[in-house]
C-alpha positions in Angstrom: 2.8 -25.3 17.6 5.5 -26.8 19.9 6.6 -29.1 17.1 8.1 -26.2 15.2 11.6 -24.9 15.9 12.6 -21.4 14.8 16.3 -20.7 14.7 17.4 -17.1 14.1 20.8 -16.2 12.6 22.2 -13.0 11.3 22.0 -14.4 7.8 18.8 -16.5 8.0 15.7 -17.6 9.8 15.1 -21.3 9.8 11.7 -22.9 10.5 12.3 -26.5 11.2 10.0 -29.5 11.8 12.0 -32.7 12.5 8.9 -34.8 11.5 8.7 -32.9 8.2 6.3 -30.5 6.5 4.2 -30.9 3.4 4.8 -27.6 1.8 3.5 -25.5 -1.2 5.4 -22.4 -1.9 6.6 -19.9 -4.5 10.1 -20.0 -3.0 13.2 -19.4 -5.2 14.6 -22.8 -4.1 12.2 -25.7 -3.9 9.1 -23.9 -5.0 5.9 -26.0 -5.7 4.8 -28.9 -3.6 7.5 -30.7 -1.5 8.0 -32.7 1.7 10.7 -30.8 3.6 12.2 -30.5 7.1 13.4 -26.9 6.9 12.0 -23.7 5.6 14.8 -21.2 5.2 14.5 -17.4 4.8 18.0 -16.4 3.7 19.4 -12.9 3.6 21.6 -13.6 0.5 23.1 -16.4 -1.7 26.1 -16.4 0.6 23.7 -16.9 3.5 22.3 -20.0 1.8 25.8 -21.5 1.6 26.3 -20.7 5.3 23.0 -22.4 6.1 24.1 -25.5 4.3 27.3 -25.7 6.2 26.0 -24.7 9.6 23.0 -27.0 9.7 24.2 -29.6 7.3 21.1 -28.9 5.2 22.7 -30.2 2.0 21.8 -33.6 3.4 18.3 -32.7 4.3 15.2 -31.6 2.5 14.6 -27.9 2.5 13.0 -25.0 0.7 14.7 -21.5 0.7 13.8 -18.0 -0.2 16.2 -15.1 -0.5 15.1 -11.9 1.1 16.9 -8.6 1.9 15.2 -8.4 5.3 14.8 -11.0 8.1 12.4 -9.0 10.1 9.3 -11.0 11.0 6.6 -11.4 13.6 4.3 -14.3 14.3 0.8 -15.0 15.6 -0.8 -18.2 16.4 -4.4 -19.2 16.0 -6.4 -22.4 16.9 -4.9 -24.7 14.2 -2.6 -22.3 12.4 0.5 -20.2 12.9 1.4 -17.3 10.7 4.9 -15.9 10.3 4.9 -12.5 8.6 8.2 -11.3 7.0 8.4 -7.6 6.3 10.6 -5.4 4.2 10.1 -1.7 3.7 12.2 1.1 2.0 9.9 4.0 2.8 10.2 6.5 5.6 7.8 9.3 6.7 9.5 12.7 6.4 8.3 16.1 7.7 7.3 18.4 4.8 6.1 21.2 7.0 5.4 21.4 10.7 1.9 20.1 9.9 2.3 17.9 6.8 4.3 14.8 6.1 5.1 12.7 3.0 6.2 9.1 2.4 9.6 9.0 0.7 12.5 6.6 0.0 16.2 7.1 -0.1 16.2 4.7 -3.0 13.7 6.6 -5.0 10.3 5.1 -5.9 11.7 3.2 -8.9 13.9 1.1 -6.6 12.0 1.1 -3.4 9.8 -1.7 -2.3 7.3 -2.8 0.4 7.0 -6.5 0.8 4.7 -8.4 3.2 5.4 -12.1 3.0 4.0 -15.1 4.8 4.9 -18.6 6.0 1.8 -20.3 7.3 1.7 -23.6 9.2 -1.5 -25.5 9.5 -1.3 -28.0 12.4 -3.2 -30.7 10.5 -2.4 -33.6 8.2 -3.7 -32.2 4.9 -4.0 -33.6 1.4 -2.2 -31.8 -1.4 -5.6 -30.7 -2.7 -6.5 -29.0 0.6 -3.0 -27.4 0.8 -3.4 -25.9 -2.7 -6.9 -24.6 -1.7 -5.4 -22.8 1.3 -2.5 -21.4 -0.8 -5.0 -20.0 -3.4 -7.3 -18.5 -0.7 -4.4 -16.8 1.0 -3.1 -15.3 -2.3 -6.6 -14.2 -3.3 -7.6 -12.6 -0.1 -4.3 -10.9 0.5 -4.5 -9.2 -2.9 -8.1 -8.3 -2.3 -7.4 -6.8 1.1 -4.4 -4.8 -0.1 -6.6 -3.4 -3.0 -9.3 -2.4 -0.5 -6.8 -0.1 1.3 -6.9 2.2 -1.7 -3.3 3.2 -1.2 -1.7 6.0 -3.4 -0.9 4.6 -6.9 2.9 5.0 -6.6 2.7 3.1 -3.3 0.7 0.3 -4.9 3.3 0.1 -7.7 6.0 -0.9 -5.2 3.9 -3.1 -3.0 4.5 -6.8 -2.8 6.4 -7.1 -6.1 8.8 -9.5 -4.3 6.7 -11.0 -1.6 6.7 -14.8 -1.0 4.4 -17.3 0.4 4.7 -20.8 1.8 1.9 -22.9 3.3 3.0 -25.8 5.5 1.2 -28.7 7.2 2.0 -32.0 8.8 2.6 -35.2 6.9 1.0 -38.6 7.7 2.5 -40.5 10.5 2.2 -43.8 8.8 1.8 -45.4 5.4 -2.0 -45.3 5.5 -1.9 -41.6 4.4 -4.9 -40.7 6.6 -5.7 -37.0 6.2 -7.5 -34.8 8.7 -10.9 -33.5 7.8 -10.8 -29.8 7.7 -13.2 -26.9 7.1 -11.0 -24.3 5.6 -13.4 -21.6 6.6 -12.7 -22.4 10.3 -9.1 -21.5 9.9 -10.1 -17.8 9.6 -7.5 -17.2 6.9 -9.1 -13.8 6.0 -8.9 -12.6 9.6 -5.3 -13.8 9.9 -4.2 -12.1 6.6 -5.9 -8.8 7.6 -4.2 -8.8 10.9 -0.9 -9.7 9.3 -1.1 -6.8 6.8 -2.4 -4.3 9.4 0.4 -5.2 11.9 3.0 -5.0 9.1 2.0 -1.4 8.4 2.1 -0.6 12.1 5.6 -2.0 12.4 6.7 0.0 9.3 5.2 3.1 11.0 3.9 3.7 7.6 0.8 5.9 7.0 -0.3 8.0 4.1 -1.7 11.5 3.9 -3.0 14.1 1.5 0.5 14.9 0.0 1.0 11.2 -0.8 -2.3 11.1 -2.7 -1.4 14.3 -4.6 1.9 12.8 -5.6 0.1 9.8 -6.9 -1.9 12.0 -9.2 1.1 13.9 -10.4 0.1 17.1 -8.6 3.0 19.0 -7.1 3.0 22.1 -4.9 5.0 24.1 -7.5 2.5 23.2 -10.2 -0.3 24.6 -8.1 1.6 27.8 -7.4 2.2 28.3 -11.1 -1.5 27.6 -11.9 -2.4 30.3 -9.4 0.0 32.8 -11.0 -1.2 32.3 -14.6 -4.3 34.4 -14.1 -2.5 37.2 -12.3 -1.1 40.2 -14.3 2.6 39.4 -15.2 3.6 42.7 -13.6 2.2 41.6 -10.3 3.8 38.2 -10.2 6.8 38.4 -7.8 8.8 35.8 -6.0 7.3 37.1 -2.8 3.8 36.5 -4.1 4.8 32.9 -5.2 6.2 32.3 -1.8 3.0 33.5 -0.1 1.0 31.3 -2.4 3.0 28.2 -1.6 2.7 28.9 2.2 -1.1 29.3 1.8 -1.5 26.1 -0.3 0.4 24.1 2.3 -1.6 25.7 5.1 -4.8 24.9 3.3 -3.7 21.3 2.7 -3.3 20.8 6.4 -6.9 21.9 7.0 -9.2 18.9 7.9 -12.1 20.3 5.8 -10.0 20.8 2.7 -8.4 17.4 3.1 -11.9 15.8 3.4 -13.2 17.5 0.3 -10.1 16.8 -1.8 -10.0 13.1 -0.7 -13.7 12.9 -1.6 -12.9 14.1 -5.1 -10.0 11.6 -5.4 -12.2 8.7 -4.3 -15.1 9.8 -6.6 -12.7 9.9 -9.5 -11.5 6.4 -8.8 -15.1 5.1 -8.9 -15.9 7.1 -12.0 -12.8 5.9 -13.9 -13.4 2.3 -13.0 -17.2 2.5 -13.9 -18.1 1.3 -10.4 -21.4 3.2 -10.3 -24.0 1.7 -12.5 -26.0 4.9 -12.8 -23.0 7.0 -14.0 -20.9 6.7 -17.2 -18.5 9.5 -17.1 -17.6 8.8 -20.7 -21.0 10.1 -21.7 -20.1 13.5 -20.3 -23.1 13.7 -18.0 -24.3 17.1 -16.7 -22.6 17.0 -13.3 -23.0 19.8 -10.8 -21.7 18.2 -7.7 -18.2 18.9 -8.7 -19.0 22.6 -8.9 -20.4 22.5 -5.4 -17.3 20.7 -4.1 -15.0 23.3 -5.7 -17.1 26.2 -4.4 -17.0 24.7 -0.9 -13.2 24.5 -1.0 -12.8 28.0 -2.4 -15.3 29.6 0.1 -13.8 27.7 3.1 -10.3 29.1 2.3 -10.9 32.5 0.8 -14.5 33.5 1.5 -17.1 34.9 -0.8 -14.6 36.6 -3.2 -12.9 33.2 -3.7 -16.2 31.8 -5.0 -16.1 34.3 -7.9 -12.5 33.6 -8.6 -13.3 29.9 -8.6 -15.6 30.3 -11.7 -12.7 31.9 -13.5 -10.2 29.2 -12.6 -12.8 26.6 -13.4 -13.5 27.9 -16.9 -9.9 28.8 -17.9 -8.3 25.7 -16.2 -4.8 27.1 -16.0 -1.7 24.9 -15.7 -2.1 21.7 -13.8 -5.8 22.1 -13.5 -6.3 21.5 -17.3 -5.0 18.0 -17.2 -7.0 16.8 -14.3 -10.2 14.7 -14.6 -13.7 16.4 -14.1 -14.1 16.3 -10.3 -10.5 16.8 -9.4 -10.1 19.8 -11.7 -12.9 21.6 -9.9 -11.5 20.6 -6.5 -8.2 22.1 -7.3 -9.7 25.1 -9.0 -11.4 25.7 -5.7 -8.2 25.2 -3.8 -6.1 27.5 -6.0 -8.9 30.2 -6.2 -9.3 30.1 -2.4 -5.6 30.4 -1.8 -4.9 33.2 -4.3 -8.0 35.2 -3.1 -6.8 34.9 0.5 -3.3 36.1 -0.1 -4.4 39.0 -2.3 -7.0 40.2 0.1 -4.5 39.8 3.0 
């Protein structure tokens, strides 16, 4: 990779090859297939003008991509180098002393997480092979990100503005002799997986039970209100609501409750996407496993009395429980029944 020069400025990162790249990219300037000397990641349109003047790139071939962030890392493989550019608007905030939640100062409508790549294959490739590699990178990256099963609101802001360029060497003479290449030997899948995993590490971005509840539209206040609906109005006080909220948060930090609720969330995903051949949830099958899951949560939190209250909450489905799909509604009926039983018996 000693042929490649990387120049870092406060307004841009320039990847240069004096002997030129053959490139395919989705860049904002020079997208498509081109022969270029410079690949520019520019922090703004003003940065693009600065790049032209500072490196005299208006007289050279280049492609350019605007990006709000110039943070990147690189890793080299046998015949390939990968530059991963990362941008993230999310931070992890403490919700309680035991629970955290991913949030953004911009709000989730404006926030973004982008993991972009510039890949250099140290081979003289035909345009056909270059396109194959571009397609493979795009396909596997999307597939791997989907396999992470991130919360829905996180998926909604993930890689909406990412970019990709695949570069290779150009023939040294007019014979246009291309290198034979087995694309499988490039280990593109491994490289992309390592790129995405390293990006999330550098973001210091992880997700927990509260993030998955937010993705389902389930808020702590909604659970408190659902718990209060089956209590006599005269007994509902601000103190009781406060105790209920504290108990819910304490329960959501319990590893067993987390495990059971995440099981319900994952099961619902498989059911809703019809991923299990033997089960068609649209046929309203006689399902009892969701009862078992709900009972397990209720009993774990509030003991035997909570299992009786679970049946009541399961049948009435107060508040937020009513709008949840079949397995989740029992899971949260168990959570709320367990919490209300524990605070009332305490």
